[in-house]
C-alpha positions in Angstrom: -9.1 -38.2 34.7 -6.3 -39.0 32.2 -5.4 -42.4 31.5 -2.7 -42.2 33.2 -3.9 -41.4 36.1 -6.2 -43.9 35.7 -3.4 -46.5 35.9 -1.0 -45.5 38.2 -3.3 -43.5 40.4 -2.2 -39.5 41.7 1.6 -38.7 41.2 3.4 -39.6 43.8 6.8 -39.3 45.0 9.4 -37.9 42.6 6.4 -37.2 40.0 4.1 -34.2 39.8 0.7 -33.5 38.4 0.8 -32.6 35.2 -0.9 -28.8 34.7 -3.8 -29.1 32.0 -2.6 -29.5 28.3 -1.9 -26.2 26.5 0.5 -25.5 24.1 0.6 -21.9 22.0 3.4 -23.4 20.0 2.9 -26.9 19.0 4.5 -27.0 15.9 7.8 -26.0 17.8 7.5 -28.6 20.3 7.0 -31.3 17.9 10.4 -30.2 16.1 12.2 -29.8 19.3 10.6 -33.4 20.6 11.6 -35.4 17.6 15.4 -33.9 17.4 15.5 -34.7 20.9 14.6 -37.9 20.5 17.1 -38.9 17.4 20.1 -36.2 19.5 19.3 -39.0 22.2 19.5 -42.3 20.7 22.8 -44.1 20.6 25.1 -42.1 17.7 25.6 -43.6 14.3 26.7 -42.1 10.3 23.4 -41.9 9.6 22.3 -39.3 12.7 25.6 -37.2 11.4 24.7 -37.5 8.0 21.3 -35.9 9.4 22.7 -33.0 11.6 22.0 -30.0 8.8 18.7 -31.3 8.3 17.7 -31.2 12.4 19.5 -27.5 11.9 17.3 -26.3 9.2 14.1 -27.7 11.0 14.6 -26.3 14.7 15.7 -22.4 12.7 12.1 -22.9 10.8 9.9 -23.2 14.4 12.3 -20.8 16.1 14.5 -23.0 18.4 18.1 -21.1 17.2 19.0 -20.9 20.6 22.8 -21.6 21.4 21.8 -25.0 23.4 22.0 -27.2 21.2 25.7 -25.9 20.1 28.3 -27.7 22.1 26.6 -30.9 21.3 27.1 -30.1 17.2 30.0 -28.9 17.6 31.7 -31.7 19.2 29.1 -34.1 17.0 31.4 -33.0 13.9 34.8 -31.9 15.5 35.2 -35.9 17.5 35.9 -39.0 15.2 32.1 -41.2 15.3 34.1 -44.1 16.7 34.6 -41.5 20.3 31.6 -39.6 20.0 29.7 -43.6 20.4 32.2 -44.8 23.2 31.3 -41.6 25.0 27.7 -42.4 24.7 28.1 -45.8 25.8 30.1 -45.0 28.6 27.9 -42.3 29.4 24.1 -43.8 28.9 24.9 -47.1 28.9 27.2 -47.6 31.8 26.8 -45.0 34.2 23.7 -44.7 37.0 24.3 -41.0 36.9 22.6 -40.3 33.1 19.3 -42.8 32.7 17.6 -42.4 29.8 14.6 -44.5 31.4 12.2 -41.8 33.2 11.1 -44.5 35.8 14.9 -45.2 36.7 15.1 -42.1 38.2 11.6 -42.2 40.3 11.2 -45.8 41.5 15.0 -47.6 41.1 14.6 -51.3 40.4 11.7 -52.1 42.4 8.0 -53.7 42.3 6.5 -50.3 41.7 8.8 -49.5 38.4 6.7 -52.7 36.6 3.6 -51.2 37.2 4.8 -47.9 36.3 6.2 -48.9 32.8 3.1 -50.7 32.5 1.0 -47.9 32.7 3.3 -46.6 30.3 2.8 -49.7 27.7 -1.2 -49.2 28.3 -1.1 -45.5 26.7 0.9 -46.2 23.8 -1.3 -49.0 23.6 -4.5 -46.4 23.3 -3.0 -44.8 20.6 -2.2 -48.2 18.6 1.3 -47.6 19.1 2.9 -49.8 20.8 6.7 -49.7 20.3 8.3 -52.7 18.6 11.9 -53.6 19.5 14.1 -54.3 22.9 14.1 -50.6 24.5 11.9 -50.5 27.8 8.7 -48.0 27.3 10.3 -45.2 29.5 13.0 -44.5 27.1 13.1 -40.8 26.7 13.5 -40.8 22.9 10.3 -43.2 22.8 8.7 -40.8 24.7 9.9 -38.2 23.1 9.1 -39.9 19.3 5.5 -40.6 20.7 4.7 -37.1 21.7 6.0 -36.1 18.6 4.7 -38.3 16.2 1.7 -39.6 17.8 0.0 -38.0 21.0 0.9 -34.4 22.0 -1.3 -34.2 24.7 -0.3 -37.6 26.2 3.2 -37.6 25.4 2.9 -34.1 27.4 1.5 -35.8 30.3 4.1 -38.3 30.6 7.0 -35.6 30.2 5.2 -33.7 32.5 4.2 -35.8 35.5 8.1 -37.4 34.9 9.4 -33.8 34.5 11.7 -34.2 37.5 13.1 -37.1 35.7 13.9 -35.0 33.0 15.2 -32.3 35.3 17.5 -34.4 37.1 19.1 -35.7 34.0 19.8 -32.6 32.6 21.6 -31.6 35.7 23.4 -34.5 36.0 24.5 -33.8 32.3 25.4 -30.1 33.0 27.5 -30.7 36.1 29.5 -33.7 34.5 30.1 -30.9 31.6 28.6 -33.5 28.9 27.3 -31.6 25.7 24.3 -33.2 26.1 22.8 -31.4 28.4 21.8 -28.9 25.7 19.3 -31.3 24.6 17.8 -31.5 28.1 17.6 -27.6 28.2 15.6 -27.1 25.1 13.5 -29.7 25.7 12.7 -28.6 28.8 11.2 -25.1 27.1 8.4 -27.4 25.5 7.0 -27.6 28.7 5.7 -25.4 31.5 7.3 -23.9 34.3 11.1 -22.8 35.1 13.8 -25.5 35.4 14.7 -25.6 39.3 18.2 -24.6 39.4 19.6 -27.6 41.6 18.4 -31.5 42.7 17.8 -30.0 45.8 15.0 -28.0 44.3 14.0 -30.4 42.7 13.9 -33.0 45.6 12.1 -30.2 47.3 8.9 -30.0 44.7 8.6 -33.3 43.9 9.3 -35.5 46.9 12.3 -37.0 45.3 14.3 -40.2 46.8 13.3 -43.5 45.3 13.7 -46.8 47.2 16.7 -49.0 46.7 14.4 -52.1 47.0 15.8 -54.3 44.1 13.8 -57.3 42.2 16.1 -58.1 39.3 14.3 -56.4 36.5 17.4 -56.9 34.1 15.2 -59.6 31.7 13.1 -56.5 30.9 16.8 -54.4 29.8 20.6 -54.7 29.8 20.3 -50.9 30.0 18.4 -51.1 33.9 21.5 -50.7 36.4 21.2 -51.5 40.2 20.5 -48.5 42.4 22.6 -47.8 45.8 23.4 -44.7 46.2 20.6 -42.6 44.2 18.8 -41.2 48.1 22.0 -38.9 48.6 21.4 -35.2 46.1 
């Protein structure tokens, strides 16, 4: 039994049981996850300057598809201030694009606190408890953990919360946002085929988070109320 399962029990509504860890292309997965972690963070000048290096690193591991072309082009063709404003609007202020994995499954409920504590315990078991104010289920943080610290436990976090990843991907796709390619490429490092729509995600994972709120705002300013999450 994995540490995550010991902490949270068997996967419940909104999550799936990960298959045993196996990765035929660990270097590819590691580079993609690290690149995705950087690309999903708040965009600054350092990220813009790093784009050529990210392209090169992805090419070295054979991740040279078209998934990221729209995002890279948007970054290079758009003034940084506009890119930053869009990021804030779409990720910080929008309920549709939360980068926190347990938000999609638990909303602002008491059960979410247990899940967040489990994420922290997984990091702590590797001596990698992150500093800063971000919640431990913040996707870029999970991706960096999977890329740099523990591919196996990082995989389990990502795959257990695969429905959250897929729902975020679909929301970005439906809203025509170039960040969709990051999630699409990320999902190629995980087993199985990505679902075509939200209904398929809900069927396979029993998704449908509750709406009880308990005032988790002190943990992070990114948390947003869940009031319209039950409909597809």
